[in-house]
C-alpha positions in Angstrom: 106.3 74.7 -61.6 106.8 76.4 -64.8 103.8 75.7 -67.2 104.4 73.8 -70.4 103.1 74.6 -73.8 100.1 72.2 -73.7 98.6 74.1 -70.4 98.5 77.6 -72.3 95.2 78.3 -73.4 95.1 79.4 -76.8 93.7 82.5 -76.2 94.6 86.5 -76.6 94.8 86.9 -72.7 97.9 87.7 -71.4 99.5 84.9 -70.0 103.1 85.9 -69.6 103.6 83.9 -73.0 104.4 84.6 -76.4 102.2 82.6 -78.9 103.3 82.1 -82.2 100.9 80.2 -84.5 101.4 78.7 -88.4 105.3 80.1 -88.6 106.4 78.9 -92.0 109.2 81.0 -92.9 112.0 79.0 -95.1 112.1 75.4 -93.6 109.7 75.8 -90.5 106.8 73.6 -90.7 103.5 75.3 -89.7 105.1 75.6 -86.3 102.7 76.4 -83.3 104.7 77.0 -80.3 104.5 79.2 -77.0 107.4 80.9 -75.4 107.9 82.4 -71.6 108.3 86.3 -71.5 110.6 87.7 -69.1 113.1 84.8 -69.4 116.0 83.6 -70.8 114.6 81.3 -73.8 117.4 79.4 -75.6 117.1 78.1 -79.4 118.8 75.4 -79.9 119.7 72.5 -83.0 121.5 71.5 -85.6 123.0 74.2 -88.3 120.2 75.1 -90.8 117.5 73.5 -88.5 115.4 76.8 -88.6 116.0 78.2 -85.3 117.4 81.2 -86.6 114.0 81.2 -88.9 111.9 81.0 -85.9 113.7 83.7 -83.7 115.1 86.3 -86.0 112.9 85.8 -88.9 109.5 84.9 -87.8 109.4 86.8 -84.1 111.3 89.8 -84.7 110.2 89.9 -88.5 106.5 90.1 -87.2 107.6 92.6 -84.7 109.3 94.7 -87.5 106.4 94.3 -89.6 104.3 95.8 -86.8 106.6 98.8 -86.4 106.7 99.4 -90.1 102.5 99.7 -90.2 102.9 102.6 -88.0 104.6 104.7 -90.9 103.3 106.7 -93.3 101.5 104.5 -96.3 104.0 106.6 -98.7 107.0 105.2 -96.7 105.1 101.8 -96.0 104.9 101.7 -99.9 108.3 101.7 -100.2 109.6 99.4 -97.4 106.9 97.4 -97.1 108.3 94.4 -98.9 111.4 94.4 -97.0 109.6 91.9 -94.0 107.7 89.0 -94.6 107.8 86.7 -91.5 105.3 84.2 -93.2 103.0 83.4 -89.9 99.4 83.4 -89.1 99.8 85.1 -85.8 102.1 86.2 -82.9 100.3 87.2 -80.1 101.7 88.3 -76.5 104.9 89.6 -78.2 106.8 92.6 -76.8 109.0 95.2 -79.1 112.1 93.6 -80.0 115.5 94.6 -80.5 117.6 91.9 -82.9 121.3 91.8 -82.5 122.7 89.5 -85.5 126.3 88.2 -86.2 127.3 90.4 -89.1 130.1 89.7 -91.5 130.9 93.5 -92.2 131.3 95.6 -89.4 130.5 99.3 -91.3 132.3 101.7 -93.6 135.9 102.5 -93.6 135.4 105.2 -90.8 133.7 103.0 -88.3 135.3 102.0 -85.3 134.8 100.5 -82.1 134.1 104.0 -80.6 131.4 104.4 -83.2 129.8 100.8 -82.8 129.2 101.7 -78.9 128.3 105.2 -79.4 131.3 105.8 -76.5 132.8 108.4 -78.7 129.9 110.9 -78.4 130.7 110.9 -75.0 134.3 111.0 -75.0 134.0 114.1 -77.7 131.9 115.8 -75.2 134.1 115.4 -72.3 136.6 117.1 -74.1 134.5 119.9 -75.6 133.0 120.6 -72.0 135.7 119.3 -69.6 139.1 119.2 -71.7 142.1 121.7 -70.9 141.7 124.3 -74.0 145.4 126.2 -74.7 144.5 129.9 -74.5 144.9 130.5 -78.1 142.4 127.8 -79.0 139.6 129.3 -76.9 140.0 132.3 -78.8 138.8 130.2 -82.0 136.3 128.2 -79.9 132.7 129.1 -79.7 131.1 131.9 -78.1 128.2 129.7 -76.5 130.5 127.2 -75.0 133.1 130.0 -73.1 135.3 129.8 -76.1 135.5 126.0 -75.8 135.5 124.1 -79.1 132.3 121.9 -79.5 132.1 118.2 -79.5 132.1 118.4 -83.5 135.6 119.6 -83.7 136.6 116.4 -82.0 135.1 113.9 -85.0 137.0 113.2 -88.1 133.6 112.7 -89.4 132.2 116.3 -89.5 133.5 119.2 -91.7 134.5 121.0 -88.5 136.4 118.1 -87.0 138.5 116.7 -89.8 141.7 117.6 -91.0 141.7 120.0 -93.8 144.7 118.3 -95.7 143.7 114.2 -95.3 139.6 115.4 -95.0 139.8 113.1 -91.7 141.3 110.3 -93.0 144.8 110.4 -91.7 146.7 109.3 -94.8 147.4 110.6 -98.1 147.1 108.3 -101.1 148.8 109.5 -104.2 150.4 108.0 -107.3 154.1 108.9 -107.6 156.7 108.3 -109.5 158.3 105.4 -107.7 154.9 103.8 -107.6 154.0 103.9 -111.0 157.6 103.3 -112.3 159.1 101.2 -109.8 162.3 100.1 -111.9 163.4 103.4 -113.9 166.1 101.4 -115.5 163.6 99.8 -118.1 162.1 101.7 -121.3 158.7 102.7 -121.9 158.6 100.1 -124.5 160.1 97.7 -121.8 157.3 98.2 -119.3 158.9 100.7 -117.3 155.0 101.8 -116.5 154.0 99.0 -114.2 150.8 101.3 -113.3 149.7 100.7 -117.3 146.8 98.3 -118.0 147.9 95.0 -120.0 146.5 94.1 -123.8 145.3 96.8 -126.2 144.9 99.8 -123.8 148.6 99.6 -122.5 149.6 99.4 -125.9 147.5 102.2 -127.2 149.1 104.3 -124.4 152.5 103.5 -125.4 152.0 104.0 -129.1 150.4 107.5 -128.6 153.6 108.7 -126.8 155.5 107.3 -129.7 153.3 109.1 -132.1 153.9 112.3 -129.8 158.0 112.1 -130.5 158.7 110.6 -127.1 161.4 107.9 -127.1 159.8 105.0 -125.9 163.0 102.9 -126.1 165.1 105.2 -123.9 165.5 104.0 -120.1 163.0 105.8 -118.1 165.5 107.6 -115.6 167.2 109.1 -118.8 164.1 111.1 -119.9 164.4 114.8 -119.2 162.3 115.3 -115.8 159.6 117.6 -117.6 158.5 114.8 -119.7 158.2 112.2 -117.3 156.2 114.4 -115.1 153.8 115.3 -118.4 153.7 111.5 -118.8 152.6 110.7 -115.6 150.8 113.8 -114.2 149.3 116.0 -117.2 146.0 117.0 -117.5 146.2 117.6 -121.1 144.3 115.0 -123.1 145.8 115.5 -126.9 144.3 113.4 -129.5 146.5 112.1 -132.3 146.4 109.9 -135.3 148.4 106.7 -134.3 150.0 104.3 -136.9 150.3 101.1 -134.2 154.0 99.3 -134.6 153.0 95.6 -134.0 154.4 92.3 -134.7 154.9 90.6 -138.2 151.6 89.3 -139.7 149.3 91.3 -137.2 147.0 94.2 -138.5 148.8 97.8 -138.4 145.5 99.7 -139.1 145.6 104.0 -137.7 143.0 105.3 -135.4 142.7 108.1 -133.5 143.8 108.1 -130.0 143.2 110.2 -127.1 146.2 110.5 -124.2 145.3 110.3 -120.4 148.3 110.5 -117.7 149.1 107.6 -116.0 147.7 109.3 -112.5 144.4 110.4 -114.5 144.0 106.6 -115.7 144.6 105.1 -112.4 141.9 107.8 -110.5 139.4 107.0 -113.3 140.0 103.2 -112.9 139.5 103.4 -109.0 136.6 105.9 -109.3 134.5 104.4 -112.2 135.5 100.8 -112.9 133.2 98.2 -112.5 135.8 95.5 -112.1 136.9 94.8 -108.5 140.0 93.6 -109.5 140.8 96.7 -112.2 140.1 98.9 -109.1 142.6 96.6 -107.3 145.6 96.8 -109.4 145.0 100.2 -110.1 145.1 101.0 -106.0 148.5 99.1 -106.0 149.9 102.0 -107.6 148.9 104.3 -105.0 151.5 105.6 -102.4 150.4 105.8 -99.3 151.8 108.6 -96.9 150.9 109.9 -93.4 149.0 113.4 -93.7 151.9 115.7 -92.7 149.3 118.0 -91.2 147.8 116.1 -88.2 150.3 113.3 -88.5 147.6 110.6 -89.3 145.5 111.4 -86.1 142.7 112.7 -88.4 141.6 115.8 -86.5 142.1 119.8 -87.1 145.2 121.3 -85.2 143.2 123.1 -82.7 141.3 119.9 -81.4 144.3 118.1 -81.2 146.2 120.4 -78.7 142.9 120.0 -76.4 143.7 117.6 -73.3 142.0 115.3 -71.0 143.3 113.5 -68.1 146.7 114.5 -69.4 145.7 113.3 -73.1 145.3 114.4 -76.4 141.9 112.8 -77.9 144.0 110.4 -80.5 146.4 109.2 -77.3 143.1 108.4 -75.6 141.5 106.4 -78.0 144.7 104.5 -78.7 144.3 103.1 -74.9 143.5 99.5 -74.6 139.8 100.0 -73.0 140.9 98.3 -69.9 143.7 100.9 -68.9 141.0 103.5 -70.3 138.1 102.2 -67.7 140.8 102.5 -64.9 141.9 105.7 -66.2 138.5 107.3 -66.3 137.3 105.5 -63.2 140.1 107.4 -61.3 139.1 110.5 -62.8 135.7 110.2 -61.5 136.6 109.2 -58.0 139.1 111.8 -57.7 136.0 114.7 -58.6 135.5 116.8 -55.3 132.3 116.2 -53.4 129.7 118.9 -53.7 129.2 121.5 -56.4 131.9 122.2 -58.6 133.2 124.3 -61.4 131.5 123.6 -64.8 134.1 121.3 -65.9 133.8 119.3 -63.1 129.8 119.1 -63.4 130.0 118.1 -66.8 132.5 115.2 -65.7 130.1 114.2 -63.2 127.0 113.8 -65.9 129.3 112.2 -68.5 131.4 109.7 -66.8 128.5 107.8 -65.3 127.1 107.2 -68.8 130.8 105.9 -70.0 132.1 103.6 -67.2 129.3 101.1 -67.2 129.6 100.3 -71.0 133.5 100.1 -70.5 133.2 97.7 -67.5 131.2 95.3 -69.4 133.1 95.7 -72.7 136.1 94.6 -70.6 134.2 92.0 -68.8 133.2 90.8 -72.5 136.6 89.7 -72.8 137.4 92.9 -75.1 139.5 94.9 -72.8 142.2 94.7 -75.3 140.6 96.7 -78.2 140.6 100.6 -78.3 138.4 102.9 -79.0 139.9 103.9 -82.7 140.3 100.1 -83.7 138.6 99.8 -87.2 135.5 98.0 -86.9 136.2 95.8 -90.1 139.1 94.4 -88.5 136.8 93.0 -85.8 135.1 89.4 -85.6 131.6 88.9 -85.9 131.4 87.6 -82.2 133.3 90.8 -81.2 131.0 93.2 -83.1 127.9 91.9 -81.8 129.4 92.0 -78.0 130.2 95.4 -78.7 126.9 96.3 -79.6 125.3 94.0 -76.6 127.3 96.3 -73.9 126.0 99.5 -75.9 122.6 98.4 -75.2 123.5 98.8 -71.4 122.6 102.7 -72.2 119.2 102.5 -73.7 117.2 101.8 -70.4 114.8 100.0 -72.5 111.9 97.9 -70.2 109.5 95.4 -71.6 111.4 94.4 -74.8 112.9 91.0 -76.2 116.6 91.1 -77.3 117.1 88.5 -79.9 120.5 87.9 -79.9 122.4 85.5 -82.3 125.5 83.5 -80.4 127.0 86.4 -78.4 129.1 83.7 -76.6 130.6 83.4 -80.6 134.6 83.9 -80.0 134.3 84.0 -76.0 136.9 82.0 -74.2 135.2 79.4 -71.6 136.4 81.5 -68.8 134.9 84.8 -70.2 131.1 83.3 -70.5 130.5 84.4 -67.0 130.2 88.2 -67.5 128.0 87.4 -70.4 125.6 85.7 -68.4 125.4 88.5 -65.9 124.7 90.9 -68.8 122.3 89.1 -70.3 120.6 88.6 -66.1 120.7 92.5 -66.0 118.4 92.8 -69.0 116.0 90.4 -67.4 115.9 92.1 -64.1 115.1 95.2 -65.9 111.8 93.8 -67.2 112.8 92.3 -70.5 113.3 89.0 -72.2 116.2 87.7 -73.9 115.9 85.2 -76.8 119.1 83.5 -77.7 120.0 81.5 -80.8 123.1 79.7 -79.1 125.3 76.4 -79.6 127.7 76.8 -76.6 125.9 74.2 -74.5 127.3 75.6 -71.3 124.9 78.8 -72.1 122.1 76.6 -73.0 122.1 74.8 -70.1 122.0 78.1 -67.7 118.6 78.8 -69.7 115.2 79.0 -67.9 113.4 77.6 -71.1 114.8 75.6 -74.2 113.6 75.3 -77.8 115.1 73.0 -80.0 114.1 72.7 -83.4 115.3 70.0 -85.8 115.5 66.8 -86.0 117.9 67.8 -89.3 118.8 70.7 -91.3 117.1 72.4 -94.1 113.9 70.0 -95.4 114.7 67.7 -92.5 114.5 70.5 -89.9 111.8 73.0 -89.3 109.8 71.1 -86.6 109.6 72.2 -82.7 110.9 68.9 -81.1 110.9 70.4 -77.4 110.0 73.3 -76.0 110.1 73.7 -71.9 112.4 73.9 -68.9 116.3 72.7 -70.2 115.8 69.5 -67.5 113.3 67.8 -69.7 115.1 68.0 -73.1 116.8 64.7 -72.3 113.1 63.5 -73.1 113.1 64.3 -76.7 114.3 61.2 -78.6 114.7 62.9 -81.8 117.0 66.0 -80.4 120.3 65.8 -81.5 121.0 68.6 -78.7 120.2 66.5 -76.2 122.9 64.3 -76.6 125.5 67.3 -76.0 123.9 68.6 -73.3 125.4 66.8 -70.7 128.3 64.9 -72.4 130.5 63.6 -69.4 133.7 64.7 -68.7 136.2 65.6 -71.3 139.1 63.2 -72.5 142.3 65.1 -73.0 144.8 63.6 -75.7 147.9 62.6 -74.2 151.4 63.1 -75.7 151.7 59.6 -76.6 148.4 59.4 -78.2 149.0 62.5 -80.5 150.1 62.2 -84.5 154.4 62.4 -84.6 155.3 65.3 -86.2 156.8 64.6 -89.7 158.8 68.1 -89.0 158.9 71.7 -87.5 158.5 75.0 -88.6 160.4 77.1 -86.6 160.4 80.9 -86.1 162.7 83.3 -83.9 161.4 86.2 -81.9 158.3 86.9 -83.7 157.2 90.4 -83.2 153.8 92.1 -84.4 151.0 94.1 -82.8 151.0 92.6 -79.0 153.2 89.7 -79.8 156.9 90.1 -78.4 159.9 88.1 -79.2 157.7 84.8 -79.6 159.9 81.6 -80.6 157.0 79.4 -82.5 157.7 76.0 -82.9 154.8 74.2 -85.0 154.9 70.5 -86.0 153.9 69.6 -89.5 151.5 66.7 -90.2 149.7 67.4 -87.4 146.2 69.1 -86.1 147.4 72.5 -84.0 144.9 74.3 -81.9 145.9 77.9 -81.0 144.3 78.8 -77.8 144.1 81.7 -75.1 141.5 84.6 -74.0 140.1 86.8 -76.4 142.7 89.3 -77.2 145.7 87.1 -76.4 147.4 87.3 -79.8 145.9 84.1 -81.3 144.7 85.5 -84.7 148.0 87.8 -85.0 149.8 84.8 -84.6 148.0 82.6 -87.2 146.3 84.7 -89.9 148.5 87.8 -89.9 152.1 86.5 -89.0 151.9 82.5 -90.1 150.0 83.7 -93.1 152.6 86.9 -93.9 155.7 84.8 -93.4 154.5 81.4 -95.2 153.0 83.8 -98.0 156.3 85.1 -98.6 158.1 81.4 -98.9 155.6 79.0 -100.3 155.2 78.4 -104.0 151.2 78.3 -104.0 148.9 80.4 -101.9 145.4 80.3 -101.6 143.9 83.2 -99.8 140.6 84.8 -99.1 139.4 86.0 -102.5 136.2 87.8 -103.1 133.8 85.9 -105.5 134.6 86.4 -109.1 131.0 86.5 -110.3 130.4 89.4 -108.6 130.8 92.6 -110.1 131.6 94.6 -107.2 130.0 98.2 -106.5 131.8 101.2 -107.7 129.9 103.0 -105.2 131.9 101.4 -102.4 134.9 103.4 -102.7 137.8 101.0 -103.7 139.6 103.5 -101.6 138.4 102.4 -98.5 140.4 99.4 -98.4 143.6 101.5 -97.7 142.2 104.9 -96.2 140.0 104.1 -92.9 141.4 104.4 -89.5 143.4 101.7 -87.9 146.9 100.6 -87.3 149.6 102.4 -88.7 151.7 100.5 -91.3 154.5 100.2 -88.7 152.4 98.2 -86.3 151.2 95.9 -89.0 154.7 94.9 -90.1 155.9 91.2 -89.2 159.4 90.9 -87.7 161.1 87.8 -87.1 164.5 86.0 -87.0 165.3 82.8 -88.9 162.7 80.3 -90.4 163.4 76.7 -90.4 161.3 74.3 -91.7 159.3 76.2 -94.6 161.3 74.4 -97.2 159.0 71.5 -97.1 156.0 73.3 -97.2 154.4 73.6 -101.0 151.0 75.2 -100.4 149.4 77.7 -98.0 145.6 77.8 -97.9 144.8 80.7 -95.6 141.1 80.8 -94.8 139.6 83.7 -92.5 135.6 84.4 -91.9 135.6 87.4 -94.4 132.1 87.6 -96.5 132.4 85.8 -99.8 130.6 89.1 -101.1 129.1 92.1 -100.0 126.0 91.8 -102.4 123.2 89.3 -103.2 125.1 89.0 -106.6 127.4 86.3 -104.9 126.3 83.2 -103.7 127.3 79.8 -102.7 127.1 77.9 -106.2 129.1 81.1 -108.0 131.8 81.1 -105.3 132.7 77.4 -105.2 132.9 77.0 -109.0 130.5 74.5 -110.2 127.8 76.9 -111.2 129.9 77.2 -114.5 129.0 73.6 -115.2 125.5 73.9 -114.6 125.4 76.9 -117.0 126.9 74.9 -119.5 124.2 71.8 -118.9 121.6 74.3 -119.7 123.5 75.8 -123.0 123.5 72.2 -124.1 119.8 71.6 -124.2 118.1 71.4 -127.1 115.7 74.6 -126.1 118.5 76.5 -125.7 120.4 75.6 -129.2 117.5 76.3 -131.2 117.7 79.9 -129.7 121.2 80.1 -130.1 121.8 80.8 -126.6 125.2 79.9 -125.1 126.2 79.5 -121.2 126.5 83.5 -121.0 122.3 83.4 -121.5 122.4 81.6 -118.2 124.4 84.1 -116.1 122.4 86.4 -113.8 125.7 88.9 -114.6 125.0 89.3 -118.7 122.1 91.5 -119.5 120.5 89.2 -121.9 119.2 86.6 -119.8 118.7 88.3 -116.4 116.1 90.1 -114.8 116.1 93.7 -115.9 114.5 95.0 -112.5 117.0 94.0 -110.1 120.1 93.4 -112.6 120.2 89.3 -111.4 120.5 89.9 -107.6 117.0 89.0 -107.1 116.7 91.7 -104.6 116.3 95.3 -104.5 118.3 97.2 -101.8 116.1 99.1 -99.6 117.1 102.2 -98.2 115.6 103.1 -94.8 116.0 106.7 -93.2 116.0 105.6 -89.4 116.6 101.9 -89.8 119.5 99.7 -91.1 119.3 99.4 -95.0 118.2 96.0 -96.5 117.4 93.5 -99.3 113.8 93.0 -100.5 113.0 90.2 -102.7 112.8 91.9 -106.6 109.0 92.4 -107.2 109.5 91.3 -111.1 111.4 88.3 -110.7 110.3 87.5 -107.2 114.0 86.5 -106.4 114.4 84.0 -109.2 117.3 86.6 -110.8 116.3 85.7 -114.7 113.7 87.1 -116.9 110.8 84.9 -118.3 112.1 83.9 -121.1 115.3 82.4 -119.9 113.4 80.7 -117.3 111.3 78.9 -120.3 114.6 76.4 -120.7 114.4 73.6 -118.8 117.1 70.8 -118.0 115.9 67.6 -116.3 112.5 69.4 -115.6 114.3 72.1 -113.5 114.7 76.0 -114.8 117.9 77.4 -113.8 116.4 79.3 -111.1 114.8 76.2 -109.7 118.6 74.9 -109.4 119.5 77.6 -107.4 116.6 77.2 -104.8 117.9 73.7 -104.4 119.7 72.9 -101.1 122.9 71.3 -101.3 121.5 68.1 -100.0 118.7 67.9 -102.5 121.3 69.1 -105.6 123.6 66.2 -104.5 120.8 63.8 -105.8 120.0 65.7 -109.0 123.4 66.2 -110.1 124.7 62.7 -108.9 125.9 61.7 -112.6 127.8 64.7 -112.8 131.6 64.2 -111.2 132.6 68.1 -111.3 129.4 68.9 -109.4 128.9 66.1 -106.8 132.6 66.7 -106.3 131.7 70.1 -104.9 128.4 69.2 -103.5 129.9 66.5 -101.5 132.9 68.8 -100.2 130.1 71.2 -98.7 127.8 68.5 -97.2 131.0 66.6 -95.5 131.2 70.0 -93.4 127.8 70.4 -92.2 126.7 72.6 -94.9 124.0 70.5 -96.7 121.4 72.9 -95.7 122.4 76.0 -97.5 120.6 76.9 -101.2 123.0 76.7 -103.9 121.6 80.4 -104.6 122.3 81.4 -100.7 123.3 85.1 -101.4 126.4 86.1 -99.5 124.6 88.7 -97.4 122.5 86.1 -95.8 125.6 84.3 -94.8 127.4 83.7 -91.1 131.0 84.7 -90.9 131.6 81.0 -90.1 129.6 79.8 -92.8 131.5 82.2 -95.1 134.6 80.3 -94.1 133.4 76.7 -94.3 132.5 77.4 -97.6 135.8 78.7 -98.8 137.2 75.3 -97.2 134.8 73.5 -99.1 136.0 74.8 -102.4 139.6 74.1 -101.5 138.3 70.4 -100.2 137.1 69.6 -103.7 140.5 70.0 -105.1 143.3 67.2 -106.0 146.2 68.4 -103.6 149.6 67.5 -104.8 152.6 68.4 -102.0 152.3 69.3 -98.6 149.9 71.9 -97.7 149.3 74.2 -94.7 145.7 75.0 -93.8 145.1 78.0 -91.5 141.6 78.9 -90.3 140.3 81.4 -87.8 137.5 79.6 -85.3 136.2 77.2 -88.4 133.4 76.1 -85.6 131.8 79.4 -85.0 128.1 79.1 -85.5 128.3 75.1 -85.7 126.2 72.8 -83.6 128.4 70.3 -81.9 127.2 67.5 -84.1 128.2 69.8 -87.1 131.9 70.3 -85.3 132.1 66.6 -85.4 131.6 66.6 -89.2 134.0 69.6 -89.6 136.5 68.4 -87.4 136.2 64.7 -89.1 137.0 66.3 -92.7 140.2 68.5 -90.9 141.4 65.4 -89.7 141.1 63.8 -93.1 143.5 66.4 -94.4 145.9 65.7 -91.5 145.6 62.1 -92.3 146.8 62.6 -95.7 149.9 64.2 -94.3 148.7 67.8 -94.4 148.9 70.3 -91.9 146.4 72.3 -90.0 146.5 74.9 -87.6 143.3 76.5 -86.1 142.5 79.0 -83.8 139.9 78.0 -81.5 137.6 77.9 -78.3 135.8 74.9 -78.5 136.9 72.8 -76.0 136.2 69.4 -77.7 138.2 70.4 -80.5 141.4 71.5 -78.2 141.2 68.3 -76.5 141.6 66.0 -79.4 144.4 68.2 -81.2 147.7 66.9 -81.6 149.4 70.0 -80.4 148.0 72.9 -78.4 149.9 76.6 -78.4 148.5 78.5 -75.7 148.9 82.3 -75.6 148.4 84.6 -72.6 148.1 85.3 -69.8 146.1 88.0 -70.6 144.6 90.3 -73.6 146.3 93.0 -75.6 149.7 94.1 -73.6 149.0 91.9 -70.8 149.4 88.6 -73.4 151.4 88.2 -76.6 153.4 85.7 -75.2 153.3 81.5 -75.2 152.3 80.4 -71.7 152.1 76.8 -72.5 152.4 74.2 -75.4 152.4 70.8 -76.1 149.4 68.0 -76.2 146.0 69.0 -74.6 146.7 66.9 -71.4 149.9 68.7 -70.9 147.9 72.1 -71.2 145.9 71.2 -68.4 148.3 70.5 -66.0 149.8 74.2 -66.8 148.9 76.4 -63.6 149.3 79.5 -65.7 147.3 78.8 -68.2 143.7 80.2 -68.2 142.7 77.3 -71.3 144.4 74.8 -69.2 142.3 75.4 -65.9 139.0 75.2 -68.3 139.9 71.9 -69.8 141.0 70.6 -66.6 137.6 71.4 -64.9 136.0 69.9 -67.9 137.9 66.8 -67.4 137.0 66.4 -64.5 133.3 66.6 -65.5 132.5 70.0 -63.6 132.6 71.9 -66.9 132.7 75.8 -67.1 132.3 78.0 -64.2 128.8 78.4 -63.0 127.5 81.7 -64.7 124.2 82.9 -63.5 121.4 81.4 -61.3 118.3 80.6 -62.7 115.7 83.0 -62.2 112.9 81.6 -59.6 110.1 79.4 -61.4 
């Protein structure tokens, strides 16, 4: 029988348990708990209860702190503040490897291949075993018999990058047509669309008039040399300008310096701190495929080398399941015994690639390709890729700390994930799993439930022991969902009647092939299918594009307007990274019927609300402007002559000069991922001491940002504008977040729900269509109920909600289901079944239907793993 936590002696002896004492990070309340090593331990609890604070912040944080103690004192002084687990002691703890849900997937050059490290082995295969043309061998390395080194097959190295596009694959240049889209207009009438508005645009116009250029003549009638000079010259003459203005306006002269339109655009992209300005400038760059590498990013010699009959650019475009088949066949075809140097290289390299590929394909990611940009992947896909890559690490005696690896997985695909976790355990490791999927929790060896509520109402360990005993924890919300009984499927006679239909004929995009879509309006529709079946393509790409072109108002993902943006994060990244070409991204379709009755499109994805700590919940939802007004109206602020700007952490007067108002200092770690540490001057408060002398209702503005949404509802109960925003956040299960929670600390699911809350607080008129991509991701089943209640409230008010979803309870209670498949990638992309959930469950070809039918008969998902012997 498994020992309980109370049977474990509180000594430092090795009894096979990890002992945590006095954990108080975030909302944890002096937690003492013991966890078995070498087992699968599931951390459960409602969203915001403190389970991630315990697993990642405390246990992994303490492991990281101990590692950092081993580095040189000078380096420790620079990075020591990056980790503070706030725990009295953790004993019996092995080294940890943490794989968290990230809202970003690396830079513009990051791909599936680089994320999994498979790119390195593939490049070596081309270098050591590829077929090199004779003239290429003449250019290669003498150390490798004339063969090109692996660096020649990477677009991220000087040797490998195409010399024309520098490894990007496209050329982005301002052209005459992109800067002057309507040549029939004159300069005075706005022919040069790339110019900024307001004074600066008028300044450029007046300088040209001063230089003697006819600004009232149609652009196309100006001499070509004049047009080229205006757009591209490097000259920067300074002239005395006598501006022409409207009657009654000031006509003072000034000295103005000319910049060509191209120079203005490039200066804006490279140096402007305003994200909006950079985006506007980028819109006037024309993108063209590099003529030298034809978009393949490599130099000419590397593109002529083949392996298994394919150049490297073709091989990296193969779906991973096809790549697995090809490379497996190649390994099987190698002759027995000692072969040529090329065959010996394959014999070494292929066995390092194939296990990772098999795991990735098994985890439902076989539709991806090695050259797929990481930024286009969901957080769940990214984590599963990193998890599969760990197979090659060969680590023993470590604890893997995982953050919902089942996120984004179809129920039929969780069996492979369980097998992967078992392989980690079999190698002598431990697995600590933060998880909301009750089928995964049920298969754990040990469960630790944190709660009972979120934020200040959580932070206690309600139960720690074998899964069967969780039901005895009276306060546990999780216990109620662990054995929910048979799933009730909604039938066609119980679904809401559609008040119209949106019909789109012959949809073709990415993997979708001539799909005829029929979507009920005024209903709740779930789009389902295995990973990679085309769900997000249909909803976020196709529907988002087509409706966005036809409705009067579109509310789409936007960055936090309060965040200045980082000019160092080159704005060109938005369009110069590797990825699908424009042709593949186009949405083609036939007739569209029924869109005329739609007034608004609300398109919300899991993109982060900001990339730095400057962006936070309060600023994104907009109510922080009202909070700053309350502080500016206090007698203290008025006596000092301070307005609302003083209470913005983006304004130099009021913010902390050390961290520039972010509350954090970015810490660059050489051998570890960079992170953010609390600012040592303001201690995370964002403001300088003088600003914090002003109080409203007993709070400083920094203390307001430290309030949770639940606490703030009581504080601002008398303010309708702020209350409306806070009520919307609480209604969808975000009451545990703090108002100043930085964007970098939010999961993709939390970011999406914040955007939804910002929309829910608005007064909506007319018919809106809401498109959401897995809105239940990262939510405890109890919080899923809250979210679905709010979405159903929208539908009851006559709106249309369309969600991409894997959660069976959400699917079972939807009005209409569109199931895509039958497989992923090229094996998917068509509608297998549609109708009420009960109809889908009766469809033989539908994998989703089979899982719904199994759950409806009380058997749940397939058994995934046999528990380790106790």
